[in-house]
VMD Tcl script that builds the backbone (N, CA, C; Angstrom):
set m [mol new atoms 459]
animate dup $m
set s [atomselect $m all]
$s set {name element resname resid chain x y z} {
  {N N MET 1 A 71.239 -63.277 26.725}
  {CA C MET 1 A 70.734 -63.041 25.715}
  {C C MET 1 A 70.190 -63.640 24.941}
  {N N SER 2 A 69.278 -63.816 24.672}
  {CA C SER 2 A 68.408 -64.703 23.100}
  {C C SER 2 A 68.252 -63.022 22.252}
  {N N ARG 3 A 67.424 -64.034 21.468}
  {CA C ARG 3 A 66.985 -62.773 20.049}
  {C C ARG 3 A 65.770 -62.152 20.039}
  {N N GLU 4 A 64.816 -62.659 21.326}
  {CA C GLU 4 A 64.139 -62.423 21.699}
  {C C GLU 4 A 64.415 -60.779 23.183}
  {N N SER 5 A 65.031 -60.473 23.558}
  {CA C SER 5 A 66.032 -59.537 24.385}
  {C C SER 5 A 65.128 -58.618 24.395}
  {N N PHE 6 A 65.732 -58.066 22.375}
  {CA C PHE 6 A 65.346 -56.993 21.663}
  {C C PHE 6 A 63.255 -57.068 21.125}
  {N N ASP 7 A 62.976 -56.043 22.483}
  {CA C ASP 7 A 61.410 -55.123 22.275}
  {C C ASP 7 A 62.140 -54.936 21.101}
  {N N PRO 8 A 60.404 -54.153 20.198}
  {CA C PRO 8 A 59.875 -53.849 18.987}
  {C C PRO 8 A 60.712 -52.186 19.633}
  {N N ASP 9 A 60.712 -51.792 20.363}
  {CA C ASP 9 A 61.371 -50.457 20.313}
  {C C ASP 9 A 62.558 -50.461 19.971}
  {N N GLU 10 A 63.623 -51.174 21.332}
  {CA C GLU 10 A 65.458 -51.382 21.147}
  {C C GLU 10 A 65.199 -51.661 19.665}
  {N N VAL 11 A 64.890 -51.931 19.169}
  {CA C VAL 11 A 64.995 -52.709 17.339}
  {C C VAL 11 A 64.237 -51.538 16.527}
  {N N ASN 12 A 63.727 -50.756 16.795}
  {CA C ASN 12 A 63.075 -49.058 16.309}
  {C C ASN 12 A 63.844 -48.590 16.824}
  {N N ARG 13 A 64.829 -48.259 17.831}
  {CA C ARG 13 A 65.697 -47.365 18.354}
  {C C ARG 13 A 67.433 -47.658 17.510}
  {N N LEU 14 A 68.283 -49.359 17.710}
  {CA C LEU 14 A 68.739 -49.322 17.089}
  {C C LEU 14 A 68.690 -49.121 15.543}
  {N N ARG 15 A 67.612 -48.973 14.568}
  {CA C ARG 15 A 67.591 -49.023 13.209}
  {C C ARG 15 A 67.600 -47.617 13.157}
  {N N ILE 16 A 66.860 -46.948 13.868}
  {CA C ILE 16 A 66.825 -45.407 13.790}
  {C C ILE 16 A 68.221 -44.448 14.241}
  {N N ALA 17 A 69.141 -45.039 14.886}
  {CA C ALA 17 A 71.209 -44.950 15.147}
  {C C ALA 17 A 71.415 -44.909 14.200}
  {N N LEU 18 A 71.787 -46.335 13.492}
  {CA C LEU 18 A 72.155 -47.030 12.239}
  {C C LEU 18 A 71.761 -46.291 11.543}
  {N N GLY 19 A 70.156 -45.551 10.673}
  {CA C GLY 19 A 70.255 -44.851 9.604}
  {C C GLY 19 A 71.003 -43.700 10.321}
  {N N ARG 20 A 71.062 -43.278 10.631}
  {CA C ARG 20 A 71.211 -41.938 11.485}
  {C C ARG 20 A 72.887 -41.347 10.792}
  {N N ILE 21 A 73.426 -42.831 11.537}
  {CA C ILE 21 A 74.565 -43.032 11.330}
  {C C ILE 21 A 75.058 -42.530 10.008}
  {N N ALA 22 A 74.660 -43.784 9.256}
  {CA C ALA 22 A 74.775 -44.233 7.921}
  {C C ALA 22 A 74.965 -42.158 7.263}
  {N N ARG 23 A 73.290 -42.232 7.721}
  {CA C ARG 23 A 72.985 -40.474 6.237}
  {C C ARG 23 A 74.186 -39.541 6.705}
  {N N ARG 24 A 74.494 -39.177 8.155}
  {CA C ARG 24 A 75.281 -38.601 8.285}
  {C C ARG 24 A 77.432 -38.681 7.563}
  {N N VAL 25 A 77.065 -39.845 8.089}
  {CA C VAL 25 A 78.499 -40.101 7.132}
  {C C VAL 25 A 78.797 -40.400 5.874}
  {N N SER 26 A 77.213 -40.607 4.636}
  {CA C SER 26 A 77.006 -39.996 3.686}
  {C C SER 26 A 77.071 -38.391 3.003}
  {N N ARG 27 A 76.984 -38.008 4.099}
  {CA C ARG 27 A 76.794 -36.594 3.392}
  {C C ARG 27 A 78.508 -36.156 3.236}
  {N N PRO 28 A 79.415 -35.913 3.034}
  {CA C PRO 28 A 80.878 -35.788 2.242}
  {C C PRO 28 A 80.995 -36.385 1.304}
  {N N ALA 29 A 80.101 -36.544 0.445}
  {CA C ALA 29 A 80.653 -37.189 -0.446}
  {C C ALA 29 A 81.090 -36.252 -1.889}
  {N N GLY 30 A 82.274 -35.845 -1.346}
  {CA C GLY 30 A 83.613 -35.158 -2.259}
  {C C GLY 30 A 82.968 -33.550 -2.309}
  {N N ASP 31 A 83.587 -33.606 -3.592}
  {CA C ASP 31 A 82.786 -32.212 -3.774}
  {C C ASP 31 A 81.141 -31.662 -4.099}
  {N N GLY 32 A 80.068 -32.700 -3.881}
  {CA C GLY 32 A 79.070 -32.548 -4.381}
  {C C GLY 32 A 78.546 -32.760 -5.028}
  {N N SER 33 A 79.446 -33.230 -6.315}
  {CA C SER 33 A 79.175 -34.214 -7.711}
  {C C SER 33 A 78.774 -35.662 -7.240}
  {N N LEU 34 A 78.474 -35.717 -6.790}
  {CA C LEU 34 A 78.228 -37.646 -6.354}
  {C C LEU 34 A 76.604 -37.554 -5.418}
  {N N THR 35 A 75.531 -38.133 -5.741}
  {CA C THR 35 A 74.644 -38.508 -5.052}
  {C C THR 35 A 75.603 -39.967 -3.666}
  {N N PRO 36 A 75.341 -39.964 -2.444}
  {CA C PRO 36 A 75.496 -40.913 -1.497}
  {C C PRO 36 A 75.228 -42.167 -2.208}
  {N N SER 37 A 74.186 -42.824 -2.690}
  {CA C SER 37 A 74.651 -43.973 -3.634}
  {C C SER 37 A 75.286 -43.227 -4.871}
  {N N GLN 38 A 75.365 -42.947 -5.804}
  {CA C GLN 38 A 76.884 -43.144 -6.244}
  {C C GLN 38 A 78.397 -43.108 -5.374}
  {N N ALA 39 A 78.697 -42.191 -4.842}
  {CA C ALA 39 A 79.995 -42.886 -3.594}
  {C C ALA 39 A 79.541 -43.929 -3.464}
  {N N SER 40 A 79.344 -44.592 -3.023}
  {CA C SER 40 A 79.019 -46.390 -2.138}
  {C C SER 40 A 79.397 -46.814 -3.353}
  {N N LEU 41 A 78.407 -46.561 -4.440}
  {CA C LEU 41 A 78.678 -47.440 -5.629}
  {C C LEU 41 A 81.044 -47.758 -5.996}
  {N N LEU 42 A 80.730 -46.045 -5.709}
  {CA C LEU 42 A 82.175 -45.420 -6.236}
  {C C LEU 42 A 83.321 -47.088 -5.551}
  {N N ALA 43 A 82.792 -46.886 -4.104}
  {CA C ALA 43 A 83.617 -47.135 -3.115}
  {C C ALA 43 A 83.853 -48.923 -3.533}
  {N N THR 44 A 82.455 -48.699 -3.400}
  {CA C THR 44 A 82.575 -50.516 -3.703}
  {C C THR 44 A 83.674 -50.994 -4.628}
  {N N VAL 45 A 83.282 -50.176 -6.280}
  {CA C VAL 45 A 83.893 -50.749 -6.839}
  {C C VAL 45 A 86.105 -50.429 -6.810}
  {N N ALA 46 A 86.059 -49.128 -6.334}
  {CA C ALA 46 A 87.018 -49.595 -5.723}
  {C C ALA 46 A 87.827 -51.103 -5.027}
  {N N ARG 47 A 87.017 -50.886 -4.252}
  {CA C ARG 47 A 87.737 -51.686 -3.518}
  {C C ARG 47 A 87.897 -53.210 -4.374}
  {N N ARG 48 A 86.968 -53.541 -5.265}
  {CA C ARG 48 A 87.016 -54.714 -5.978}
  {C C ARG 48 A 87.690 -54.955 -7.069}
  {N N LYS 49 A 88.313 -53.109 -7.530}
  {CA C LYS 49 A 88.984 -53.433 -8.461}
  {C C LYS 49 A 88.313 -53.264 -10.234}
  {N N THR 50 A 87.684 -55.032 -10.136}
  {CA C THR 50 A 86.689 -55.085 -11.037}
  {C C THR 50 A 86.076 -55.554 -10.990}
  {N N ILE 51 A 84.621 -55.630 -11.085}
  {CA C ILE 51 A 83.426 -56.299 -10.714}
  {C C ILE 51 A 82.147 -56.201 -12.134}
  {N N GLY 52 A 81.847 -57.906 -12.232}
  {CA C GLY 52 A 80.896 -57.653 -12.546}
  {C C GLY 52 A 79.213 -56.878 -12.177}
  {N N VAL 53 A 79.149 -56.187 -13.172}
  {CA C VAL 53 A 77.337 -55.637 -13.128}
  {C C VAL 53 A 76.406 -55.905 -12.202}
  {N N ARG 54 A 76.554 -57.102 -12.759}
  {CA C ARG 54 A 75.531 -57.521 -11.280}
  {C C ARG 54 A 76.235 -58.374 -10.393}
  {N N GLU 55 A 76.660 -58.543 -10.010}
  {CA C GLU 55 A 77.314 -58.522 -8.591}
  {C C GLU 55 A 77.004 -56.729 -8.011}
  {N N LEU 56 A 77.808 -55.725 -8.901}
  {CA C LEU 56 A 77.503 -54.984 -8.128}
  {C C LEU 56 A 76.317 -54.471 -7.809}
  {N N SER 57 A 75.247 -54.761 -8.428}
  {CA C SER 57 A 74.117 -54.425 -8.709}
  {C C SER 57 A 73.210 -54.865 -7.050}
  {N N ASP 58 A 73.732 -56.348 -7.007}
  {CA C ASP 58 A 73.573 -57.301 -5.578}
  {C C ASP 58 A 73.301 -56.720 -4.488}
  {N N LEU 59 A 75.252 -56.679 -4.353}
  {CA C LEU 59 A 75.757 -56.024 -3.151}
  {C C LEU 59 A 75.350 -54.887 -2.853}
  {N N GLU 60 A 75.234 -53.586 -3.944}
  {CA C GLU 60 A 74.791 -52.376 -3.859}
  {C C GLU 60 A 73.124 -52.354 -3.548}
  {N N GLY 61 A 71.962 -53.726 -3.462}
  {CA C GLY 61 A 70.906 -53.414 -3.131}
  {C C GLY 61 A 70.029 -52.675 -4.071}
  {N N LEU 62 A 71.017 -52.447 -5.216}
  {CA C LEU 62 A 70.273 -51.937 -6.568}
  {C C LEU 62 A 69.410 -52.495 -7.795}
  {N N ASN 63 A 68.659 -52.488 -8.321}
  {CA C ASN 63 A 67.744 -53.022 -10.061}
  {C C ASN 63 A 68.898 -53.190 -10.825}
  {N N PRO 64 A 69.557 -54.317 -11.383}
  {CA C PRO 64 A 70.439 -53.533 -12.510}
  {C C PRO 64 A 70.623 -51.799 -13.396}
  {N N THR 65 A 68.903 -51.870 -13.749}
  {CA C THR 65 A 68.953 -50.461 -14.695}
  {C C THR 65 A 69.593 -49.684 -14.012}
  {N N MET 66 A 68.983 -49.295 -12.244}
  {CA C MET 66 A 69.540 -48.368 -11.954}
  {C C MET 66 A 70.939 -48.206 -12.177}
  {N N CYS 67 A 71.440 -49.635 -11.118}
  {CA C CYS 67 A 73.583 -49.590 -11.152}
  {C C CYS 67 A 73.985 -49.391 -12.713}
  {N N SER 68 A 73.034 -49.869 -13.286}
  {CA C SER 68 A 74.036 -49.524 -14.951}
  {C C SER 68 A 73.537 -48.057 -15.276}
  {N N ARG 69 A 73.059 -47.325 -14.650}
  {CA C ARG 69 A 72.652 -45.596 -14.711}
  {C C ARG 69 A 73.848 -45.011 -14.479}
  {N N MET 70 A 73.789 -45.218 -12.909}
  {CA C MET 70 A 74.484 -44.778 -12.187}
  {C C MET 70 A 75.945 -44.791 -12.677}
  {N N LEU 71 A 76.913 -46.483 -13.085}
  {CA C LEU 71 A 77.448 -46.259 -13.688}
  {C C LEU 71 A 78.530 -45.873 -14.509}
  {N N GLY 72 A 76.984 -45.092 -15.964}
  {CA C GLY 72 A 76.770 -44.313 -16.401}
  {C C GLY 72 A 77.235 -42.924 -15.725}
  {N N LYS 73 A 77.024 -42.238 -15.461}
  {CA C LYS 73 A 76.671 -40.938 -14.976}
  {C C LYS 73 A 78.240 -41.276 -14.333}
  {N N LEU 74 A 79.278 -41.423 -12.904}
  {CA C LEU 74 A 80.702 -41.827 -12.801}
  {C C LEU 74 A 81.167 -42.583 -13.815}
  {N N GLU 75 A 80.663 -43.106 -15.232}
  {CA C GLU 75 A 81.899 -43.571 -16.292}
  {C C GLU 75 A 81.682 -42.021 -16.528}
  {N N ASP 76 A 80.636 -41.616 -17.334}
  {CA C ASP 76 A 80.882 -39.897 -17.809}
  {C C ASP 76 A 81.935 -38.862 -17.030}
  {N N ALA 77 A 82.122 -39.120 -15.572}
  {CA C ALA 77 A 82.855 -38.683 -15.086}
  {C C ALA 77 A 84.123 -38.858 -14.802}
  {N N GLY 78 A 84.241 -40.348 -15.914}
  {CA C GLY 78 A 86.256 -40.692 -15.428}
  {C C GLY 78 A 85.851 -41.296 -13.754}
  {N N LEU 79 A 85.205 -41.835 -13.262}
  {CA C LEU 79 A 85.662 -42.488 -12.295}
  {C C LEU 79 A 86.073 -43.956 -12.178}
  {N N VAL 80 A 84.920 -44.033 -12.955}
  {CA C VAL 80 A 84.243 -46.220 -13.872}
  {C C VAL 80 A 84.580 -45.355 -15.235}
  {N N SER 81 A 84.852 -47.323 -15.865}
  {CA C SER 81 A 84.998 -47.635 -16.989}
  {C C SER 81 A 84.643 -48.814 -17.266}
  {N N ARG 82 A 83.795 -48.748 -18.438}
  {CA C ARG 82 A 83.271 -50.356 -18.305}
  {C C ARG 82 A 83.478 -51.577 -19.591}
  {N N SER 83 A 83.224 -52.634 -19.647}
  {CA C SER 83 A 82.808 -53.129 -20.721}
  {C C SER 83 A 83.040 -54.813 -20.983}
  {N N SER 84 A 82.412 -55.320 -22.059}
  {CA C SER 84 A 82.367 -57.382 -21.924}
  {C C SER 84 A 83.882 -56.858 -21.095}
  {N N ASP 85 A 83.072 -58.251 -20.466}
  {CA C ASP 85 A 83.573 -60.045 -20.227}
  {C C ASP 85 A 84.677 -60.158 -21.644}
  {N N ALA 86 A 85.612 -60.127 -21.622}
  {CA C ALA 86 A 86.820 -61.241 -22.173}
  {C C ALA 86 A 86.638 -62.884 -22.459}
  {N N ASP 87 A 85.798 -63.558 -21.795}
  {CA C ASP 87 A 85.366 -64.830 -21.378}
  {C C ASP 87 A 83.770 -64.866 -21.931}
  {N N ASP 88 A 83.102 -64.005 -21.353}
  {CA C ASP 88 A 81.919 -63.822 -21.557}
  {C C ASP 88 A 81.077 -62.967 -21.932}
  {N N LYS 89 A 81.004 -62.324 -23.016}
  {CA C LYS 89 A 80.814 -60.432 -24.256}
  {C C LYS 89 A 78.569 -61.269 -23.210}
  {N N ARG 90 A 78.202 -62.061 -22.717}
  {CA C ARG 90 A 76.790 -60.908 -21.806}
  {C C ARG 90 A 77.630 -60.589 -20.716}
  {N N VAL 91 A 78.816 -60.458 -20.033}
  {CA C VAL 91 A 78.696 -59.959 -18.790}
  {C C VAL 91 A 79.495 -59.070 -19.041}
  {N N VAL 92 A 78.738 -57.509 -17.764}
  {CA C VAL 92 A 79.587 -56.268 -18.197}
  {C C VAL 92 A 80.732 -55.832 -17.180}
  {N N LEU 93 A 81.541 -55.573 -17.141}
  {CA C LEU 93 A 82.336 -55.301 -15.842}
  {C C LEU 93 A 82.733 -53.878 -15.911}
  {N N ALA 94 A 83.327 -53.727 -14.411}
  {CA C ALA 94 A 82.598 -52.208 -14.835}
  {C C ALA 94 A 84.441 -52.308 -13.717}
  {N N TYR 95 A 85.013 -51.209 -14.009}
  {CA C TYR 95 A 86.775 -50.929 -13.151}
  {C C TYR 95 A 87.197 -49.440 -13.128}
  {N N ILE 96 A 88.008 -49.701 -11.542}
  {CA C ILE 96 A 87.561 -48.659 -11.331}
  {C C ILE 96 A 88.865 -47.909 -11.961}
  {N N THR 97 A 89.632 -46.336 -12.424}
  {CA C THR 97 A 89.757 -45.672 -12.833}
  {C C THR 97 A 90.911 -44.776 -12.242}
  {N N THR 98 A 92.323 -44.337 -11.977}
  {CA C THR 98 A 92.580 -43.685 -11.249}
  {C C THR 98 A 92.243 -42.481 -11.005}
  {N N ASP 99 A 91.380 -41.420 -11.062}
  {CA C ASP 99 A 91.115 -40.125 -10.717}
  {C C ASP 99 A 90.145 -41.392 -9.831}
  {N N GLY 100 A 88.712 -42.586 -10.148}
  {CA C GLY 100 A 87.846 -42.971 -9.744}
  {C C GLY 100 A 88.500 -43.653 -8.711}
  {N N ALA 101 A 89.999 -44.428 -8.084}
  {CA C ALA 101 A 90.724 -44.384 -6.707}
  {C C ALA 101 A 90.642 -43.835 -5.865}
  {N N ALA 102 A 91.599 -42.202 -6.280}
  {CA C ALA 102 A 91.874 -41.485 -6.108}
  {C C ALA 102 A 90.549 -41.011 -5.575}
  {N N LEU 103 A 89.747 -40.881 -5.828}
  {CA C LEU 103 A 88.675 -39.942 -4.620}
  {C C LEU 103 A 87.482 -40.606 -4.085}
  {N N ALA 104 A 87.654 -41.947 -4.316}
  {CA C ALA 104 A 87.182 -43.205 -3.032}
  {C C ALA 104 A 87.975 -43.456 -2.105}
  {N N GLU 105 A 89.888 -42.823 -2.419}
  {CA C GLU 105 A 90.215 -42.962 -1.190}
  {C C GLU 105 A 89.883 -41.755 -0.091}
  {N N GLU 106 A 89.923 -41.023 -0.709}
  {CA C GLU 106 A 89.810 -39.330 -0.424}
  {C C GLU 106 A 88.021 -39.984 0.436}
  {N N LEU 107 A 87.708 -40.070 0.364}
  {CA C LEU 107 A 86.423 -39.852 0.890}
  {C C LEU 107 A 86.348 -41.165 2.260}
  {N N ARG 108 A 87.270 -42.438 1.779}
  {CA C ARG 108 A 87.015 -43.521 2.631}
  {C C ARG 108 A 87.960 -42.223 4.071}
  {N N ILE 109 A 89.239 -41.612 3.960}
  {CA C ILE 109 A 89.403 -40.829 4.521}
  {C C ILE 109 A 88.693 -39.715 5.431}
  {N N ARG 110 A 88.048 -39.502 4.427}
  {CA C ARG 110 A 87.040 -38.494 5.051}
  {C C ARG 110 A 86.515 -39.037 6.270}
  {N N ARG 111 A 85.269 -39.727 5.664}
  {CA C ARG 111 A 84.438 -40.838 6.845}
  {C C ARG 111 A 84.959 -41.353 7.434}
  {N N THR 112 A 86.521 -41.988 7.643}
  {CA C THR 112 A 87.141 -42.638 8.590}
  {C C THR 112 A 87.466 -41.069 9.435}
  {N N ALA 113 A 88.121 -40.118 9.556}
  {CA C ALA 113 A 88.499 -38.985 10.115}
  {C C ALA 113 A 87.067 -38.599 11.026}
  {N N LEU 114 A 85.818 -38.772 9.890}
  {CA C LEU 114 A 84.275 -37.944 10.910}
  {C C LEU 114 A 84.689 -39.217 11.987}
  {N N PHE 115 A 84.849 -40.492 11.606}
  {CA C PHE 115 A 84.067 -41.269 12.940}
  {C C PHE 115 A 85.006 -41.144 14.446}
  {N N THR 116 A 86.302 -40.913 14.281}
  {CA C THR 116 A 87.646 -41.081 15.041}
  {C C THR 116 A 86.867 -39.525 15.380}
  {N N GLU 117 A 86.837 -38.634 14.650}
  {CA C GLU 117 A 86.440 -37.442 15.973}
  {C C GLU 117 A 85.659 -37.383 16.546}
  {N N HIS 118 A 84.702 -38.377 16.094}
  {CA C HIS 118 A 83.481 -38.611 16.872}
  {C C HIS 118 A 83.471 -39.298 18.276}
  {N N LEU 119 A 84.493 -40.548 17.743}
  {CA C LEU 119 A 84.406 -41.304 18.747}
  {C C LEU 119 A 85.207 -41.147 19.969}
  {N N THR 120 A 86.321 -40.583 19.955}
  {CA C THR 120 A 86.952 -39.884 21.199}
  {C C THR 120 A 85.642 -38.658 21.926}
  {N N GLU 121 A 84.975 -38.316 20.777}
  {CA C GLU 121 A 84.076 -37.798 22.288}
  {C C GLU 121 A 83.278 -38.457 23.556}
  {N N LEU 122 A 82.983 -39.889 23.127}
  {CA C LEU 122 A 82.866 -40.777 23.326}
  {C C LEU 122 A 83.212 -41.584 24.677}
  {N N SER 123 A 82.081 -41.563 26.009}
  {CA C SER 123 A 82.409 -42.334 26.968}
  {C C SER 123 A 83.805 -43.143 26.901}
  {N N GLU 124 A 84.564 -43.369 27.751}
  {CA C GLU 124 A 85.195 -44.530 27.333}
  {C C GLU 124 A 84.596 -45.896 27.917}
  {N N HIS 125 A 83.434 -45.676 28.648}
  {CA C HIS 125 A 82.752 -47.239 28.322}
  {C C HIS 125 A 82.233 -47.651 26.931}
  {N N HIS 126 A 81.315 -46.179 26.588}
  {CA C HIS 126 A 80.623 -46.547 25.080}
  {C C HIS 126 A 81.565 -46.665 24.005}
  {N N VAL 127 A 82.831 -45.795 24.469}
  {CA C VAL 127 A 84.154 -46.567 22.742}
  {C C VAL 127 A 84.375 -48.454 23.280}
  {N N ASP 128 A 84.133 -48.523 24.292}
  {CA C ASP 128 A 84.442 -50.027 24.478}
  {C C ASP 128 A 83.326 -51.022 24.214}
  {N N ALA 129 A 81.776 -50.429 24.343}
  {CA C ALA 129 A 80.966 -51.578 23.975}
  {C C ALA 129 A 81.005 -50.715 22.516}
  {N N LEU 130 A 81.166 -49.718 22.007}
  {CA C LEU 130 A 80.613 -50.629 20.189}
  {C C LEU 130 A 82.266 -51.176 19.597}
  {N N HIS 131 A 83.254 -50.887 20.436}
  {CA C HIS 131 A 84.313 -52.310 19.627}
  {C C HIS 131 A 84.150 -53.426 20.381}
  {N N ASP 132 A 83.133 -54.154 21.374}
  {CA C ASP 132 A 82.819 -54.726 21.560}
  {C C ASP 132 A 81.469 -55.379 20.661}
  {N N ALA 133 A 81.054 -54.666 19.631}
  {CA C ALA 133 A 79.408 -55.170 19.065}
  {C C ALA 133 A 80.464 -54.585 18.456}
  {N N LEU 134 A 81.290 -54.917 17.648}
  {CA C LEU 134 A 81.247 -54.855 16.003}
  {C C LEU 134 A 81.006 -56.050 15.225}
  {N N PRO 135 A 80.819 -57.216 15.670}
  {CA C PRO 135 A 81.066 -58.240 15.736}
  {C C PRO 135 A 79.987 -58.973 15.404}
  {N N ALA 136 A 78.796 -59.200 16.449}
  {CA C ALA 136 A 77.089 -58.131 16.150}
  {C C ALA 136 A 76.945 -57.865 14.587}
  {N N LEU 137 A 77.290 -56.314 14.911}
  {CA C LEU 137 A 77.281 -55.357 13.893}
  {C C LEU 137 A 77.775 -55.788 12.335}
  {N N GLU 138 A 78.969 -56.455 12.107}
  {CA C GLU 138 A 79.305 -56.800 10.971}
  {C C GLU 138 A 78.287 -58.498 10.044}
  {N N ALA 139 A 78.303 -59.295 11.532}
  {CA C ALA 139 A 76.593 -60.046 11.732}
  {C C ALA 139 A 75.678 -59.671 11.281}
  {N N LEU 140 A 75.301 -58.855 12.051}
  {CA C LEU 140 A 73.593 -58.309 11.293}
  {C C LEU 140 A 73.852 -57.717 9.648}
  {N N ALA 141 A 75.395 -56.816 9.612}
  {CA C ALA 141 A 74.755 -56.451 8.192}
  {C C ALA 141 A 75.123 -58.010 6.861}
  {N N ASP 142 A 75.924 -58.214 7.239}
  {CA C ASP 142 A 76.193 -59.673 6.365}
  {C C ASP 142 A 74.814 -60.483 6.588}
  {N N SER 143 A 73.891 -60.440 7.811}
  {CA C SER 143 A 72.542 -61.207 7.566}
  {C C SER 143 A 71.674 -60.409 6.464}
  {N N MET 144 A 72.009 -59.311 6.487}
  {CA C MET 144 A 71.281 -58.178 5.720}
  {C C MET 144 A 71.615 -58.486 4.535}
  {N N GLY 145 A 72.296 -58.690 3.169}
  {CA C GLY 145 A 72.712 -58.871 2.326}
  {C C GLY 145 A 73.764 -58.240 2.537}
  {N N CYS 146 A 74.945 -57.067 2.624}
  {CA C CYS 146 A 76.005 -56.358 2.942}
  {C C CYS 146 A 76.952 -57.430 3.059}
  {N N GLY 147 A 78.038 -57.707 2.543}
  {CA C GLY 147 A 79.281 -58.058 2.625}
  {C C GLY 147 A 79.978 -57.396 3.639}
  {N N ARG 148 A 81.023 -57.822 4.448}
  {CA C ARG 148 A 82.097 -57.526 5.658}
  {C C ARG 148 A 82.622 -56.425 4.873}
  {N N SER 149 A 83.111 -56.384 4.014}
  {CA C SER 149 A 83.669 -55.268 3.669}
  {C C SER 149 A 83.146 -53.460 2.748}
  {N N GLU 150 A 81.726 -54.387 2.699}
  {CA C GLU 150 A 80.789 -53.499 1.785}
  {C C GLU 150 A 80.284 -52.705 3.281}
  {N N ALA 151 A 80.549 -53.622 4.834}
  {CA C ALA 151 A 80.131 -52.548 5.467}
  {C C ALA 151 A 81.069 -51.760 6.165}
  {N N ARG 152 A 82.320 -52.049 5.818}
  {CA C ARG 152 A 83.040 -51.360 6.606}
  {C C ARG 152 A 83.371 -50.240 5.897}
  {N N ASN 153 A 82.286 -50.028 4.377}
  {CA C ASN 153 A 83.106 -48.206 3.436}
  {C C ASN 153 A 83.022 -47.480 4.549}
}
mol reanalyze $m
mol bondsrecalc $m
mol representation Tube
mol addrep $m
């Protein structure tokens, strides 16, 4: 199959299906105190342990001001902390806290369980097709600016 083998309707179906899955997985964001965007930000900081705010905003597709505001809310909740880089005071780093790591792990487990539950409801044929599609979906995520680890959130 070539790139042109997807007609606009099929591209739209893929976009809608992926969007529906993403929204469904984003719903269980802990106790409801985090928005889906905040939960995503928390997961990225948790994976990296320490990350520059500019890099974080790029990975999450947020403007730096919005990213900083969201980090402020996570910091107020005790889930992340921020400080200037020791080598370059212009760079602000975000760090995961113990509470933040615990919540991020809880969310990861919950989301994985949700996927697992629904995967078991599919036919073997569909499970095999999804398994075979993983490299292509990861490549699509990479080409759209999501790092492979972010796509696996």
